[in-house]
Backbone bond lengths (Angstrom), bond angles and torsions (degrees), N, CA, C in turn:
res aa  C-N    CA-C-N  psi(-1)  N-CA   C-N-CA  omega(-1)  CA-C   N-CA-C  phi
1 M - - - 1.392 - - 1.482 113.41 -
2 S 1.293 119.25 -18.22 1.427 126.13 179.09 1.467 112.21 -85.97
3 K 1.339 116.84 141.15 1.445 122.85 -174.02 1.518 106.44 -99.78
4 A 1.382 116.72 142.34 1.472 119.89 173.10 1.510 110.50 -70.08
5 T 1.369 117.11 143.90 1.411 121.59 179.25 1.545 110.75 -107.38
6 A 1.363 115.74 -4.11 1.477 120.21 179.54 1.554 106.67 -149.51
7 E 1.328 117.68 168.63 1.433 123.95 177.81 1.491 109.37 -66.40
8 P 1.286 120.50 143.03 1.492 123.28 176.72 1.567 109.32 -52.01
9 G 1.290 114.24 134.83 1.479 121.32 177.57 1.552 116.51 78.07
10 M 1.378 114.20 7.87 1.487 113.32 -173.30 1.519 107.70 -111.09
11 R 1.355 121.54 -19.54 1.462 123.33 -178.10 1.495 107.74 -156.05
12 F 1.332 115.72 148.10 1.457 125.33 174.04 1.491 109.30 -119.84
13 S 1.298 119.92 133.96 1.412 126.66 176.29 1.464 108.84 -131.38
14 Y 1.339 116.97 118.11 1.472 121.17 179.92 1.496 110.43 -70.63
15 G 1.303 114.83 140.89 1.422 120.24 177.34 1.523 109.20 -173.48
16 P 1.351 120.41 169.40 1.416 123.52 -172.11 1.553 113.29 -79.88
17 I 1.308 118.19 -19.80 1.519 121.74 -171.41 1.501 111.28 -57.41
18 P 1.366 120.50 -46.43 1.465 116.65 -175.62 1.579 110.16 -67.68
19 F 1.346 117.56 -30.25 1.503 118.33 179.79 1.511 107.08 -72.59
20 Q 1.305 120.41 -36.09 1.465 124.08 -179.56 1.526 108.53 -67.05
21 C 1.328 116.71 -45.97 1.508 119.52 177.47 1.572 110.61 -62.76
22 F 1.275 116.41 -36.97 1.534 120.76 -178.14 1.530 104.82 -69.01
23 G 1.309 119.42 -42.75 1.486 121.36 179.27 1.460 110.95 -62.36
24 E 1.284 120.22 -39.69 1.517 124.59 -179.02 1.598 105.74 -70.67
25 L 1.244 119.37 -41.02 1.497 121.01 178.89 1.509 107.86 -63.87
26 M 1.329 120.42 -44.43 1.392 122.22 178.44 1.544 110.48 -63.62
27 R 1.297 118.36 -42.57 1.471 121.22 177.77 1.480 111.78 -54.60
28 S 1.388 114.77 -49.39 1.449 122.69 -175.55 1.520 113.13 -65.59
29 K 1.374 116.48 -32.41 1.473 122.83 177.02 1.492 113.17 -76.14
30 L 1.408 117.08 -37.11 1.410 118.52 -177.11 1.522 115.28 -86.49
31 E 1.277 115.31 -19.58 1.499 121.10 -178.50 1.546 115.61 -55.20
32 P 1.330 116.24 -43.94 1.492 114.44 175.27 1.543 117.93 -67.63
33 Q 1.280 115.51 -13.58 1.479 123.40 172.84 1.539 111.24 -92.65
34 N 1.285 116.86 -2.89 1.485 120.68 -178.21 1.473 111.97 63.81
35 E 1.352 116.43 37.58 1.478 123.31 178.52 1.507 110.02 -120.57
36 F 1.332 116.47 136.11 1.451 121.75 178.24 1.552 111.02 -90.63
37 V 1.339 115.32 156.80 1.416 120.53 -176.17 1.504 110.85 -60.93
38 E 1.361 118.27 -46.80 1.430 119.27 -178.82 1.532 112.10 -64.06
39 A 1.320 118.59 -32.10 1.484 118.75 179.07 1.547 111.01 -70.49
40 Y 1.366 113.74 -39.30 1.473 117.87 175.64 1.518 109.88 -64.94
41 L 1.258 122.32 -48.19 1.453 122.38 178.73 1.493 111.07 -60.80
42 Q 1.337 116.86 -37.76 1.449 118.31 178.47 1.543 111.48 -62.49
43 R 1.364 115.54 -47.00 1.455 121.61 -176.23 1.484 110.32 -70.78
44 R 1.319 121.63 -43.16 1.455 123.39 -170.59 1.501 115.84 -95.59
45 V 1.341 118.30 -20.83 1.473 120.51 -178.08 1.593 114.46 -119.66
46 L 1.294 109.66 -52.68 1.520 114.95 -169.57 1.535 111.19 -77.54
47 D 1.304 121.89 -45.50 1.378 125.34 175.41 1.503 115.55 -57.54
48 P 1.372 117.90 -45.99 1.495 117.35 175.37 1.534 119.65 -58.66
49 I 1.386 113.33 -30.40 1.453 116.56 176.79 1.550 113.53 -96.40
50 G 1.302 117.43 -0.65 1.474 124.03 175.53 1.576 111.93 79.04
51 M 1.295 115.78 27.90 1.521 119.81 -179.04 1.481 111.40 -90.69
52 K 1.312 115.49 127.76 1.473 121.24 174.82 1.505 113.35 -104.65
53 V 1.345 116.56 126.49 1.392 122.97 179.58 1.546 111.69 -86.34
54 G 1.327 117.33 133.10 1.419 120.88 178.22 1.502 112.23 -74.48
55 N 1.334 114.05 -45.71 1.493 117.84 -178.76 1.563 106.99 -165.02
56 W 1.314 116.80 154.28 1.389 123.93 174.22 1.489 110.61 -108.88
57 R 1.265 120.01 132.83 1.485 127.36 177.20 1.536 106.17 -84.85
58 K 1.383 117.96 123.82 1.375 121.16 -177.32 1.467 112.78 -120.64
59 D 1.424 121.72 157.57 1.413 125.70 176.51 1.524 105.48 -85.71
60 A 1.377 114.16 -179.58 1.458 123.09 -179.07 1.581 114.18 -58.08
61 D 1.338 112.06 -25.60 1.525 119.73 179.85 1.563 111.79 -88.09
62 G 1.299 117.85 -3.69 1.461 121.04 -177.56 1.499 114.76 87.27
63 N 1.294 118.45 9.11 1.510 123.92 176.79 1.600 109.79 -86.72
64 I 1.354 112.69 136.05 1.435 114.00 179.62 1.563 111.66 -69.64
65 N 1.297 115.17 153.74 1.455 122.22 179.57 1.578 102.67 -95.85
66 L 1.284 115.50 93.56 1.451 119.62 -172.10 1.592 112.13 -58.41
67 P 1.279 120.59 -44.46 1.468 118.94 -175.31 1.546 110.49 -67.45
68 A 1.276 122.64 -25.48 1.470 125.42 -175.99 1.503 112.91 -144.72
69 G 1.279 119.14 27.40 1.447 121.34 -170.67 1.497 122.89 -99.60
70 V 1.389 114.05 0.96 1.405 118.12 -178.07 1.456 113.15 -117.14
71 F 1.340 116.53 138.08 1.412 120.36 179.02 1.558 109.15 -109.64
72 L 1.351 115.74 121.26 1.481 121.14 -175.24 1.510 106.75 -131.26
73 T 1.340 114.55 148.09 1.400 119.76 169.62 1.589 110.23 -73.42
74 P 1.292 115.81 160.15 1.536 113.37 175.56 1.533 114.86 -57.85
75 R 1.292 117.84 -33.72 1.440 120.55 179.11 1.583 109.23 -70.22
76 E 1.301 119.16 -32.23 1.541 117.77 177.47 1.551 106.28 -78.20
77 Q 1.258 118.85 -37.27 1.538 118.31 179.95 1.550 106.79 -61.97
78 G 1.289 122.72 -36.28 1.374 126.10 179.47 1.527 114.92 -57.93
79 K 1.361 113.98 -32.39 1.439 119.97 -178.86 1.533 113.29 -59.98
80 S 1.298 111.40 -29.43 1.525 112.79 178.47 1.481 117.14 -78.40
81 L 1.355 114.28 -4.38 1.527 120.71 178.38 1.548 112.82 -87.59
82 F 1.281 116.86 -18.58 1.439 118.88 -174.16 1.537 117.45 -116.11
């Protein structure tokens, strides 16, 4: 639903839309396997680097808000940098 503001490959603009789309894509791919996005991320990304999530922000349907849905302490955030 979002329109490009520049030619592909010419400019990058940070925003939440790509993360929201990625989260929805993950949800639709994981749903047939009865797995939730946060469980997948925990198992495949967060556990391997030892990151502990304080809380997940979810919408009314219980889906995580991938662009702004995780609460981490500064120490936990730092684990993603190394």
